[in-house]
C-alpha positions as CSV (number, residue, x, y, z in Angstrom):
1,M,79.8,80.6,91.1
2,P,82.9,79.9,93.5
3,G,86.0,79.9,90.9
4,K,85.7,84.1,90.7
5,L,88.5,86.5,91.7
6,V,88.6,89.8,93.0
7,I,91.7,92.0,92.2
8,L,92.6,95.5,93.7
9,S,95.3,97.0,92.5
10,A,97.5,100.3,93.3
11,P,100.6,101.8,94.9
12,S,101.2,101.7,98.1
13,G,99.6,104.6,99.8
14,A,96.2,105.1,97.2
15,G,93.7,103.2,99.5
16,K,93.2,100.2,98.0
17,T,93.7,98.1,101.8
18,T,91.0,100.8,103.1
19,I,88.5,99.8,100.1
20,V,88.8,96.0,100.5
21,K,88.4,96.5,104.3
22,H,84.8,98.4,103.1
23,L,84.5,95.4,100.4
24,L,85.0,92.8,103.5
25,K,81.8,94.4,105.3
26,L,79.3,93.9,102.1
27,D,77.0,91.0,101.4
28,L,79.2,89.7,98.4
29,K,80.8,86.5,100.0
30,L,84.3,88.0,99.1
31,E,87.2,86.5,101.7
32,F,90.4,88.6,101.8
33,S,93.4,86.5,100.0
34,I,96.5,86.7,103.1
35,S,99.4,87.2,101.1
36,A,102.9,86.3,102.4
37,C,105.5,88.2,102.9
38,S,109.3,88.4,104.1
39,R,108.9,92.2,105.9
40,K,108.7,92.6,109.5
41,K,105.4,92.5,111.2
42,R,104.0,95.8,112.1
43,K,102.4,97.3,115.2
44,G,98.8,95.8,115.2
45,E,99.6,93.4,112.7
46,T,99.1,89.7,113.0
47,D,101.0,87.0,111.0
48,G,97.6,84.7,109.3
49,K,95.3,87.9,109.7
50,D,97.0,90.2,108.0
51,Y,100.1,88.5,105.9
52,Y,101.9,85.5,106.5
53,F,105.0,86.4,107.6
54,L,107.8,84.2,106.7
55,T,112.0,84.7,106.8
56,A,113.6,85.3,103.1
57,D,114.5,82.3,103.7
58,E,111.2,80.2,104.1
59,F,110.1,82.4,101.1
60,K,112.7,81.2,99.0
61,A,112.1,77.4,99.9
62,K,108.1,77.9,99.0
63,I,109.0,79.4,95.4
64,N,111.3,76.2,94.9
65,N,108.5,74.2,96.1
66,N,106.1,76.3,93.1
67,E,103.4,77.0,96.1
68,F,102.5,80.1,95.0
69,I,100.2,81.7,92.1
70,E,102.2,84.3,91.9
71,W,105.5,86.1,93.6
72,E,108.3,88.9,93.6
73,Q,110.6,90.3,95.2
74,V,110.1,94.0,95.7
75,Y,113.2,95.5,97.3
76,T,116.3,93.0,98.1
77,D,115.0,90.3,100.7
78,Y,111.4,91.5,100.9
79,Y,109.4,89.3,99.0
80,Y,105.1,89.2,98.5
81,G,103.2,86.4,96.9
82,T,99.9,84.3,96.9
83,L,100.0,81.2,98.5
84,K,98.2,78.5,96.1
85,S,96.6,77.0,99.2
86,E,95.4,80.3,99.9
87,V,93.1,80.4,97.0
88,E,92.2,76.7,97.6
89,R,90.9,77.2,101.0
90,I,88.5,80.3,99.9
91,W,86.9,78.7,97.0
92,N,86.3,75.3,99.2
93,K,84.2,77.9,101.5
94,G,82.5,78.7,98.3
95,N,83.6,82.1,98.7
96,F,85.1,84.4,96.3
97,V,88.8,85.0,96.7
98,I,89.7,89.2,97.1
99,F,93.1,90.0,96.5
100,D,94.4,93.0,97.9
101,V,98.6,93.2,95.7
102,D,101.1,95.2,94.1
103,V,100.6,96.0,90.8
104,V,102.9,93.3,89.2
105,G,101.1,90.9,91.4
106,G,97.6,91.8,90.1
107,I,98.7,91.7,86.6
108,N,99.8,88.4,87.0
109,I,97.0,86.9,88.8
110,K,95.0,88.3,85.6
111,K,97.5,86.6,83.0
112,Q,96.8,82.9,85.1
113,F,93.3,82.9,85.7
114,Q,92.0,85.7,82.5
115,D,88.0,85.9,82.5
116,K,87.5,84.5,86.5
117,A,89.3,87.4,87.3
118,L,88.4,90.9,88.0
119,S,91.4,93.5,88.1
120,I,90.9,96.9,89.1
121,F,93.7,99.6,89.5
122,I,93.0,102.1,92.4
123,K,94.8,105.4,91.0
124,P,95.6,108.0,93.2
125,P,94.7,111.3,92.4
126,S,98.2,112.2,92.6
127,V,101.6,111.5,93.1
128,K,101.6,114.7,95.4
129,E,98.5,113.3,97.1
130,L,100.4,109.6,97.4
131,E,103.5,111.0,99.0
132,K,101.4,113.0,101.7
133,R,99.1,109.7,102.2
134,L,102.5,107.6,103.0
135,R,103.6,110.4,105.3
136,N,100.7,110.8,107.0
137,R,100.8,107.1,107.8
138,S,103.9,107.6,110.2
139,T,104.6,103.7,109.5
140,E,107.8,103.5,107.6
141,P,111.4,105.7,107.9
142,E,112.3,108.4,105.1
143,D,114.6,106.1,102.4
144,I,111.7,103.2,102.4
145,I,108.8,106.1,101.7
146,L,110.7,107.4,98.5
147,K,111.6,104.4,97.8
148,R,107.9,103.6,97.5
149,L,107.2,106.9,95.9
150,Q,110.0,105.4,92.8
151,K,108.0,102.3,92.9
152,A,104.1,104.0,92.3
153,E,105.6,106.4,89.4
154,K,106.6,103.2,87.4
155,E,103.4,101.5,88.7
156,L,100.7,104.3,87.6
157,E,102.2,103.1,83.7
158,Y,100.5,99.6,84.6
159,A,97.0,100.7,85.1
160,G,95.9,100.6,81.3
161,K,96.4,96.8,82.1
162,F,93.7,96.2,84.3
163,D,90.2,96.1,83.3
164,N,89.0,99.1,85.0
165,T,90.4,102.1,87.3
166,V,89.1,103.8,90.1
167,V,90.8,107.3,90.9
168,N,90.8,107.4,94.4
169,D,89.9,111.3,95.3
170,D,87.2,110.6,97.7
171,L,86.8,107.3,99.2
172,Q,83.5,107.1,99.9
173,T,83.3,107.8,95.7
174,A,85.6,105.4,94.5
175,Q,84.2,103.0,97.2
176,K,80.9,102.4,96.0
177,E,82.4,102.6,92.2
178,V,84.2,99.5,92.9
179,E,81.4,97.7,94.2
180,N,79.0,98.4,91.6
181,L,81.9,96.6,89.4
182,I,82.2,94.1,91.7
183,R,78.3,93.3,91.7
184,D,78.5,93.3,88.0
185,F,81.1,90.8,87.6
186,L,79.6,88.2,90.4
187,S,76.3,88.2,89.4
């Protein structure tokens, strides 16, 4: 039945986006909820596909107009959030919404939708491995990597607030575990 949501959250670099991309290839009627953000586009990203890229002022205007299900200011003038119109767009097509959101966003969506939502926390095997993954991406300067690692240590404390936790030590195993949790929830 449409109206259900799946939430994947994790510290940056834990592998949630890779797992979501895998899930979208399966026959689960999942459709990706495109988040809005106020950061600059990274190389290879497309507006309206990877994110809805907004300026900080545009983002604040949408906050003031109550257009978000959830939003968060992650760093100064770095906002991320989920537009209400995005969830309605997906449900109107008869699909289930899948979220790839940060930990606070995941908790906030789960609070709002309760039993209609399955929340899964993707945990890295260790902070050291997380740091290695972030550095291997080569997408961000050192100061941002350090901020992400500092934030990750706090985010790991929230794993217990999710319905399930999956450790991404081996990607294929983690993907299968998440897939099974979702199939059970949607059936």
